[in-house]
C-alpha positions, 0 to 999 in steps of 0.5 A: 119864111118862104115855104120852100126854105121852110120845107128844105130846113125842116125836111124829115123822115117819118118812120115806116111804122107811122105811115098810114093810108091814104098813100099818094095817088093820082095827081099827088103821085104824079107830082112826086114822080115829076119832082124826081125828073128835076133832079141834077142829072149830068148829060140827062141820062135819067139813070133811074127807074121806079117800081111802085109797090102797093096793095097785095104786091107789098106782101109778094115783095115781103115774100121776096125779102124773106126768101132772100134773107133765108138764102143769105142766112140759112141758119136764121130763126123763123122770127128774123125771116118773118120780120123781113116778110113784114117790112113792105107791109109797114106803109101803104106805098113803096117806091123802089129806087132802081139805079139804071146805070149806063155806060158813059165815059163822061158820067161815071157810075158814082155820079149816076148813083148820086143822081138817083139819090137826088131824084129820091130826095126830090120825091121825098120833098114833094111828098112832104110838101103835099102833106105825106110822110116818107122814109128812105130805106135800104138794107141787105136785100138791096144788095142781094142778087137773088132779090134783084133777079126776083124783081126783074132788074137787069144786070146793070141795075141796082136797087138803091133802096126804097121810099116808104110813103103814106100819111103820117099817123104822128106829128114829126119830131123836131130835129136839131140840126148841126151848125153847117159851119162846123163842116165847112172851111174855105180852100184858098189854094 
């Protein structure tokens, strides 16, 4: 089977706890980011930007996640706050997906968000093609105004999640896929 077809039909996420070093860097990281630029993007708005978080910056991001969680849940137990602090440390590279939404009468926000999603999926596919694993993560922190401010996001930007990337430490699980025809019907007017 054609390698591109094989990649698309067998796309998978690798849990962050199973992503080790090395993370993509150099030419591989460049290819991953270039793949995002080929995503469908009505009117070429490029409604995205990406923040790379690696090394010690992962711990600082964990501090932001923990503080945001503590502010959202003032009665939270210390263990739950610490769990938030540890999330960015589970993989060697995080790519934060920033939806850089723009005013455009012909491209509503929902369509720009879909373009961000397509860019993220392109990055995941390229990472997998290069032998890396990734998983798209989100959660309460992504919608937290304090977290967005601490990350330096502009008022019109949203944190659409983040890709955790690294080298898989386990073989991917074989995943059965549903029959696409159960989700498909022909509309005849």
